[in-house]
C-alpha positions as CSV (number, residue, x, y, z in Angstrom):
1,X,11.6,78.8,-127.4
2,X,10.6,75.2,-128.0
3,X,7.3,74.1,-129.6
4,X,5.4,71.0,-128.7
5,X,2.4,69.5,-130.6
6,X,0.7,67.2,-128.2
7,X,-1.9,64.9,-129.8
8,X,-3.4,67.8,-131.9
9,X,-6.2,67.3,-134.3
10,X,-8.4,69.5,-136.4
11,X,-11.9,68.6,-137.7
12,X,-13.9,71.3,-139.5
13,X,-17.7,71.8,-139.0
14,X,-18.5,69.9,-142.2
15,X,-16.7,66.9,-140.9
16,X,-13.5,67.3,-142.9
17,X,-10.5,66.0,-140.9
18,X,-7.5,68.2,-141.7
19,X,-5.3,66.6,-139.0
20,X,-6.2,63.4,-137.1
21,X,-3.6,63.0,-134.3
22,X,-0.2,64.7,-134.5
23,X,2.5,64.9,-131.9
24,X,6.0,66.4,-132.4
25,X,8.5,68.6,-130.7
26,X,10.5,71.4,-132.2
27,X,13.6,72.2,-130.1
28,X,14.7,75.8,-129.5
29,X,16.9,77.3,-132.2
30,X,16.2,74.5,-134.7
31,X,14.3,74.4,-138.1
32,X,11.5,71.9,-138.5
33,X,10.3,71.4,-142.1
34,X,6.7,70.1,-142.5
35,X,6.5,68.5,-145.9
36,X,3.7,66.8,-147.8
37,X,1.3,67.2,-150.7
38,X,-1.9,69.1,-150.6
39,X,-4.3,67.9,-148.0
40,X,-1.5,66.6,-145.7
41,X,-2.4,69.2,-143.0
42,X,1.0,70.9,-142.9
43,X,-0.3,74.5,-143.1
44,X,-3.0,73.7,-140.6
45,X,-0.4,72.4,-138.2
46,X,1.8,75.5,-138.6
47,X,-1.1,77.9,-138.1
48,X,-2.0,76.2,-134.8
49,X,1.2,77.7,-133.4
50,X,0.0,81.3,-133.7
51,X,-3.7,80.3,-133.3
52,X,-4.7,81.3,-136.8
53,X,-6.2,77.8,-136.5
54,X,-7.3,76.4,-133.1
55,X,-6.9,72.7,-132.6
56,X,-10.1,70.7,-132.1
57,X,-8.2,68.2,-129.9
58,X,-4.9,68.2,-128.2
59,X,-2.6,71.1,-127.3
60,X,0.2,73.2,-128.8
61,X,2.7,74.4,-126.2
62,X,5.4,77.1,-126.4
63,X,7.9,76.6,-123.7
64,X,5.4,74.5,-121.8
65,X,2.5,77.0,-122.0
66,X,-0.6,76.1,-123.9
67,X,-1.2,78.7,-126.7
68,X,-4.9,78.7,-125.9
69,X,-4.1,80.3,-122.6
70,X,-2.4,83.2,-124.4
71,X,-4.0,86.3,-125.9
72,X,-4.4,85.7,-129.6
73,X,-3.3,89.2,-130.7
74,X,-0.3,89.3,-128.4
75,X,0.7,85.8,-129.4
76,X,0.6,86.6,-133.1
77,X,2.6,89.8,-132.7
78,X,5.3,87.9,-130.8
79,X,5.7,85.3,-133.6
80,X,7.3,86.1,-137.0
81,X,5.1,84.9,-139.9
82,X,6.0,84.7,-143.6
83,X,2.9,83.7,-145.6
84,X,2.8,82.5,-149.1
85,X,3.7,85.2,-151.7
86,X,4.8,87.5,-148.9
87,X,1.5,89.0,-147.9
88,X,2.8,92.5,-147.9
89,X,0.4,95.5,-147.6
90,X,0.3,96.9,-151.2
91,X,-0.5,100.5,-150.1
92,X,2.4,100.8,-147.7
93,X,6.0,101.5,-148.7
94,X,8.6,98.8,-148.0
95,X,10.0,100.5,-144.8
96,X,6.5,100.9,-143.4
97,X,5.6,97.2,-144.2
98,X,8.6,96.1,-142.2
99,X,7.9,98.5,-139.3
100,X,4.2,97.5,-139.0
101,X,4.3,95.2,-136.0
102,X,6.8,97.2,-133.8
103,X,4.6,100.3,-134.3
104,X,1.5,98.2,-133.3
105,X,3.5,97.1,-130.2
106,X,4.1,100.7,-129.2
107,X,7.5,101.5,-130.8
108,X,7.7,105.0,-132.1
109,X,7.5,105.4,-135.9
110,X,11.0,106.9,-136.0
111,X,12.6,104.0,-134.1
112,X,10.6,101.4,-135.9
113,X,11.6,102.8,-139.3
114,X,15.3,103.0,-138.3
115,X,15.2,99.4,-137.2
116,X,13.4,98.5,-140.4
117,X,16.3,100.0,-142.5
118,X,18.7,97.9,-140.5
119,X,16.6,94.8,-141.3
120,X,16.7,95.5,-145.0
121,X,20.4,95.2,-144.8
122,X,20.1,92.0,-142.8
123,X,18.0,90.4,-145.6
124,X,20.2,91.7,-148.4
125,X,18.2,94.6,-149.7
126,X,19.5,98.0,-150.7
127,X,18.1,100.9,-148.7
128,X,17.1,102.6,-152.0
129,X,14.1,100.1,-152.0
130,X,12.7,101.4,-148.7
131,X,10.5,104.0,-150.3
132,X,9.1,101.8,-153.0
133,X,5.8,100.0,-152.8
134,X,5.6,96.1,-153.0
135,X,4.3,96.2,-156.5
136,X,7.5,97.9,-157.6
137,X,9.7,95.0,-156.4
138,X,10.5,91.7,-157.9
139,X,9.1,88.5,-156.4
140,X,12.4,87.7,-154.7
141,X,12.7,91.2,-153.3
142,X,9.1,91.0,-151.9
143,X,10.0,87.8,-150.1
144,X,13.0,89.3,-148.5
145,X,10.9,92.2,-147.3
146,X,8.4,89.7,-145.9
147,X,11.2,88.0,-144.0
148,X,12.4,91.4,-142.7
149,X,8.9,92.2,-141.5
150,X,8.6,88.8,-139.8
151,X,11.9,89.6,-137.9
152,X,11.0,93.1,-137.0
153,X,9.5,92.3,-133.6
154,X,12.5,90.2,-132.7
155,X,10.5,87.0,-132.3
156,X,12.0,83.8,-131.0
157,X,9.7,81.8,-133.3
158,X,9.4,82.1,-137.1
159,X,6.6,80.5,-139.1
160,X,7.1,80.2,-142.8
161,X,4.3,79.0,-145.1
162,X,5.7,78.0,-148.6
163,X,7.8,81.1,-148.3
164,X,9.7,80.7,-151.6
165,X,7.1,78.9,-153.7
166,X,6.2,81.9,-155.9
167,X,9.7,82.6,-157.3
168,X,11.8,81.0,-160.0
169,X,14.3,78.2,-159.1
170,X,17.4,80.5,-159.1
171,X,15.9,83.1,-156.9
172,X,14.4,80.3,-154.7
173,X,17.9,78.9,-154.0
174,X,19.3,82.3,-153.3
175,X,16.5,82.9,-150.7
176,X,17.2,79.5,-149.2
177,X,20.8,80.5,-148.8
178,X,19.7,83.7,-147.2
179,X,17.5,81.8,-144.7
180,X,20.4,79.4,-143.8
181,X,22.7,82.4,-143.2
182,X,20.1,84.2,-141.1
183,X,19.4,81.1,-139.0
184,X,23.1,80.6,-138.4
185,X,23.3,84.2,-137.1
186,X,20.0,84.5,-135.3
187,X,19.2,81.0,-134.1
188,X,15.4,81.2,-134.3
189,X,12.9,78.4,-133.7
190,X,11.5,77.9,-137.2
191,X,8.6,75.9,-138.5
192,X,8.7,75.8,-142.3
193,X,5.9,74.4,-144.5
194,X,6.8,73.2,-148.0
195,X,5.7,70.7,-150.6
196,X,9.3,70.5,-152.0
197,X,11.3,67.8,-150.4
198,X,14.6,69.2,-151.7
199,X,13.9,72.5,-150.0
200,X,13.0,70.7,-146.8
201,X,16.3,68.8,-147.0
202,X,18.2,71.9,-147.7
203,X,16.9,74.2,-144.9
204,X,15.5,71.8,-142.3
205,X,17.4,70.4,-139.3
206,X,14.6,67.8,-138.9
207,X,11.9,66.8,-141.4
208,X,8.4,65.6,-140.9
209,X,6.9,63.9,-143.9
210,X,3.1,63.9,-143.8
211,X,0.4,61.8,-145.4
212,X,-3.2,63.0,-145.9
213,X,-4.7,64.1,-142.6
214,X,-1.5,65.0,-140.8
215,X,-0.4,61.4,-140.4
216,X,3.3,61.2,-139.9
217,X,5.0,59.0,-142.5
218,X,8.5,59.6,-141.1
219,X,10.4,62.0,-138.9
220,X,14.2,62.4,-139.0
221,X,17.1,64.4,-140.3
222,X,17.6,64.6,-144.0
223,X,20.4,62.2,-143.8
224,X,18.3,59.6,-141.8
225,X,15.4,59.8,-144.2
226,X,17.6,59.5,-147.4
227,X,19.5,56.6,-145.8
228,X,16.5,54.7,-144.5
229,X,13.1,55.6,-145.9
230,X,10.4,54.3,-143.6
231,X,8.2,52.8,-146.4
232,X,7.3,53.0,-150.0
233,X,5.4,56.2,-149.5
234,X,8.4,58.0,-148.2
235,X,10.7,56.3,-150.8
236,X,8.5,57.6,-153.6
237,X,8.0,61.1,-152.0
238,X,11.8,61.5,-151.5
239,X,12.6,60.0,-154.8
240,X,15.3,57.8,-153.6
241,X,15.3,55.9,-156.9
242,X,15.8,59.1,-158.9
243,X,19.1,59.4,-160.8
244,X,20.1,62.6,-158.9
245,X,19.8,60.7,-155.6
246,X,22.1,57.9,-156.6
247,X,25.7,59.1,-156.6
248,X,29.0,57.5,-157.2
249,X,32.6,58.7,-157.7
250,X,34.8,58.3,-160.8
251,X,38.5,59.1,-161.1
252,X,39.3,61.8,-163.6
253,X,42.9,63.0,-163.8
254,X,43.5,62.0,-160.2
255,X,40.4,63.7,-158.9
256,X,37.3,62.0,-157.5
257,X,34.4,63.5,-159.4
258,X,30.9,62.8,-158.0
259,X,28.3,61.8,-160.7
260,X,24.7,60.9,-160.5
261,X,22.9,57.8,-161.8
262,X,22.9,59.3,-165.3
263,X,26.7,60.0,-165.1
264,X,26.1,63.7,-164.9
265,X,28.8,65.5,-162.8
266,X,27.6,66.8,-159.5
267,X,30.8,68.0,-157.9
268,X,34.3,67.1,-156.8
269,X,34.9,65.0,-153.6
270,X,37.3,66.8,-151.3
């Protein structure tokens, strides 16, 4: 399913403008990363898709249908959602957290739990964790459960709000790898919110860099943005002048070794 933001804006009752005027299309089976600092409106935009936030102006369309014409509850149950820090129900065991939405949609508990066990495998978790409570899991394990829960209703669209922001860098990279693998296998339409440009570049097919108020600074693939930043704002945000962004090759024993601007080895050129 494709998503289209058509001239959307959000102004709160106190006059705060979260998003001024935003238009963008997310093609089916692709990952769009909304990236920006606090106040850029990225989370507000993502929440417009499942109507956790209703736009003040403009429209959000899924396969050409305005989300305002859809029942809120049915819409939310049809879209996978991974909030910050997982958002798991602390009083429910892992298997029941994953089975929540299918049961609400009418699937029997037995069938929903069986499917939940399969999803634990999909996200790389051992079945022995199924009977534990979220508080008995590590941060990385909780995030995997949150992804499994988001996939449980077999949604075509997956919304992810800073999904890996609460874990350490090593676990974060592992979770990014897991997401890339899942996307290669399942082909969801994903909108991912992050403040981390490196994460956006790693998992996003297309990147939208936002200024305050949901103003688009640049849209493009990671390669396009690194090669040609639109302005100084994007250049600074991406860090194109950072040493790790400036690579060159040196010949060492007949092999082309890639080093960064500080001459630290990055890898070998094949």
